[in-house]
N, C-alpha and C positions, 0 to 999 in steps of 0.2 A: 423587754418587760418580762415579768414572771408572775405566775399564778400557782397556787397550791390547792389541789382539788382532791376529793375523796376517791377511793377505789373499792371495788369488790374483790377482795384478795382470793387467790388460790394458793395453797400451801401443801406441804407434805403432811400426811397423817403420822404423828409422832409414835403412834402405836405400831406402825408398819415399817418405819425406817429409822436408822440410828443417826447419831450426831455426825458421823463422817459424811453421809449423803446430805444432811441438812447444811453442813458447812460448805460443801462443794457439789451442788446439784448438777446432774447431767443436763446437756442442752435440751434434750427431749425426754422429760419425765414420763413415767408410765401413768396413764390416767387413773388406773385403779389405786394408785398410791396417794392421790390428791384429794383434798377437801376444798370445796368452792363455796364462798359466801354468797348468799343471794342478794343482799342489799349493800350498796356502797356506803362507806364510812371511812373515817381515819382510824389508825391503829396505834395504841400505846404499846411501845416495846420497851421492856425493862431488862437490864442485865445487872445481876448481883455477883460480886467477885471480890477476891482478896488481891491487892496489888503486890508488887515484889517485896515490899517491907512487911507484908502480912496484914495491913490495914484493910478493913472491909469498906467497899465502895458500892455505889449503885448509880447506874446510868439510866435515865428515863428520857425517852423522846417519842416523837410521833411520826409514823409512816404515812406518806401520801404520794401523789403524783405531782412533780414539779414541771410545769409547762413553761417553755421558753419560746419567745418569738424574736424576730429580727427587727428591733426598733431602737437600736443603740448605736453610738459612734464607735469607730475602731479602737481597739485596745492594744497598745504596743508590747505589753509584757508577755502575752501568751505566745508560746513557742510553736506556732502552727504555720507551715509554709503554704500560704495561700495569699492571693493579692487582696483579699477582702476580709481582714481580721474583724472580729466582732467582740463587743464587750457588753455585759449586762450591768447596768448602772448600779444595781443594788446587790450584786453577787460578786464576791471578791475571792480570788485565789490567794492562799498564804504560801504556796510553793510554786516554783517554776515547773515546767514540764520538760520531759525528755522527748526530743524530736521523734525518735522511733516509736514512742507511745501514742503519737497523734497522727502520724502519716499513714493513712490507710487508703486503698483505692476507693473511689466514689461508690462503686457498686457493693462494697462491703460495709459501708458506714452504718446503715440501718441496724443490722444485727449486732454490730459491736457496741452501738449506743444503747439498744433497748432489749438485747437478748435476755430472756428469763434466766435467772440463776447467776447473773454476773454480780449481783449485790447492789445495794443502793448507793447513791451519792450521800455522803454524810455532811449535812450543813449545820451551822451554828447560828442561831438567831441572835443578833446583836441587841435588839430591843427587848428581849426577854419576855415576850408576850404569850408564849405557849402555855406556861403555867401548868405543866403536866401533873404535878402533884395534887392539884385541886380539881382536876378534870373528872367529870362523871364518866364512868366506863361500864360497859356491859360485862357479863360473866366471863371468866377466864377462858380463852380459846386454846391456848397451848402453854405447856411448861416442860422444859427439858434442860438437863445438865449436860454440858459438853465435856470433852475429854480433859480440858484444863480446869474443870470445876466451876465454870461460869454457869449460873442459872439464868436461862432465857425465858421470859414470860410475855404473852401477847394477849391484849384485850382489844375489842373493837369499840369505836365511838359512833353511835348512830343518832344520838339526840340532835335534832335539827339546829337548836340554838347553839350547842357546843360546836357543831360543824361550821356554822357561820362565823362564830368567834375565832376559830382556828384559821379559817380561810382569810379573814380580814387581817388577823395578826401577822400572817406570813406574807400576804400580798403587799403589805406596807412596811415590811421589815428588811433591813440589810442582812445579808446572809454571807457568812464566811465558809468557804469549802474546807472541811476538815479532812475528808478522805474521798478519793474519786476524782482527782484533778484531771487525769487523762481522759476519763469518760466524759467529764464536763467539757474538756477542750474538744473532744471529738464531736460532741453535740453542737458546739459553736461552729465547728468546721462544716457540719452538715447544713446549718443555717446559712452560712456564707455561700454555699454552693446551691442553695435552693431558691425557688421563686418567692416573691413577696407573699406573705400570708402563711408561710410554712410554720408549723409548730412542732417542736421536739418535746417529747414527754419522757421524763426520767423518774424512775422509782427513787424516792428520797426519804432519808431518815433525818429528822430535825430535832435539835436539842437547844435549850436556852443556854446562853453564855454564862449567866450568873450562877446557875445550879449545876454546871457540867462537872461530873466527877470521873470522867474518863482518865485513864492513865496515859500520859503522853510520853511514849518511849522513843529513844533516839534510834536512828538507823546508822550503823557504822559503815566504814568504807574499807574496801580491800582493792588495791590496784597494783598494776605492774609499773616498773620504772626501768629506764636504761641506766640509771645512775648507780655507781658503786656505793657501798655503805659509808665510806669515808666522805664522799661528796654529799650524800644525804645529810650527814651530821654537820658538815661545814655549812651547808645552806641553812639548815634549821637554826644553828647557833648564831648565824649572821643576822637573822631577822627576829628570833624569838628567844625567850628564856627557856633553856633546856636543862633538866636535871633528871637523874635516875629515879625510877619509881621503886620505892624501897619496901614494898610489901610482897609477901610470898605469892599472893594471888590477887587478881583484879576484883573478884566478887561481883557485886552489882553496881550499876552506874550511880546509884544514889550515894555511894560512899566516896565518890571521886571529887576532888577539888580542882581538877584541871582536865583538859583533853590529854589523851595518851597516844603515843606513837609506838607501834609494834614493828620492830626491825630485827628480823631473825629471832634470836632469843632475848634481845634487849627490849625492855619496856621503859619508855621515856615520858616524863611529864613535860608538856609543852604549854607555855603561857605567853600571851602577847606582851610585848614591851609596853611600858606605861604610856598611855595616850595613843595607842595604836588604833583604837576605835572599833574593835570587833565586838559586835553586840551580843553574840552568842557562839556556841561551838559549831553550829551549822555553817555560819559564815566563815569562821576560822578554819574549819576543815577544808572548805572550798579553796581558800587561799593557800593552804599547805599543799593540797593536791596539785594546784597549778605550779607552785614553786618546785615541786619534786617531779614535774613532768609526768603526771599520772596518765595511764592509759588502761583500757580494758577494766574499767571500774566495776566492782560488784558491790551490792548493797546487802548487808548482813545484820540481823538483829541479835544473834547469839554470839556473845563475846568468846566463848570457848571454841566455837567453830571458826571464828575469825583468827584466833591464835594458832589453831592447827594449820590453816591455810598458809599463814605467814611462815611458820616453822618449816613447812614442807617445800617451799619454793623461795629461794633466796632473792628472786627478782620481785617479790611481792612485799608491799608495805601495808600495814593496817592502821586505821585511825579509829580510836574508841572515843565517842563523843558523849557529852552529857545532854540531857533533853532540853529543848527550849520550853519556855513557860507559855501558858495560855495567853498571858498579857503580851508577850513578845509576838505570838502568832497574830493576835488582834492588831497590834501596831503595824506589823509587816503587811497584813492584808489591807487594812483600811487606808494605809498611806501608799499603796501601790508599790511596795518594795518587797516582793515575794522572796522567800527564802530559797536556797538552792534546791534542786530536785531531790526527792527522797530524804527530806530532813526529819520528818516526824512519822510516827506510827501511833494512831489512836487505838487504845486497847481498853476493853475487848471490842470486837466487831459483831454486829448482828449476824445471825445465821441466815444465809440467803434462802434456805429451804423453808423457813417459817413464814416468809412473805415473798413469794416468787414473782408476783406481778399482779396486773389487773385482769380479772376474769372477763371483763367487758371488752378487752382488747384481744382476746384469743378466740 
């Protein structure tokens, strides 16, 4: 089961620290740099930004503490090596996890799950009951522009009726994990290794599905292969439609009409054959990586950096993918068919230093 409760936040004073520390806070912040709220409440967090096409967007959500307990049946899709897998009936992962991201010694699970500054789990409320735009909020607590030009603003909600409404809305809602799959998986591992009655508390940022304006960016692949280029091309042409990419530069992924393969200086458009059944580029890229015997995979968001890596090492292949849609994410999560690991990057992300954690727990 899960519950969503208020917190009395502590955060960096934006008059004393810059965006770099707000984005990547140290594990042990200086107390003189912090502001601590006296009373518990929820927090409205707003991010205003321009996407890669120049369109203005605004992401609004609510910060609180997500409490999890062990009261659910096993879930086979989570990639955690333990004999007692757990699943939360109303919380769904849209991506698989990487084993190395969830395997931690039992004595280090606590700090990895709840250490201040690690950032929140980002969840999406399927039932759309948060209604942030119409929520009454207190005066502005913080406003800062990061190095990418994103404006981050924070308000607290202390009105008792609003707090009760928010708690009820989330306690009865299905939640899709947008970001933080490995932290969520580690929390489930902690529960599976703990006695009955154990509760894990996670800092959580929640948004409504219907009003979500986050930019869902793809995460591209770079991997090594033992195959020579001629063998790579033969395998690709046997299973897919392969044609040269005829533009001088790749530009941004919004301009692409297919997945791209980077092979040395070659850039190839790769499309599935008719009826192949690949729902999106995330699934297609996984199939291609297996076909080409990928190893030592790196996950890269910058296309230019990906091209440089491939040009500098003839044993490397790059895959440039297009993003999955929010509806594809919803279908994958709610139907227990999570996408491959590292398929999506939700942008922008909240600055960890603006809400570090719950003052009542330190």
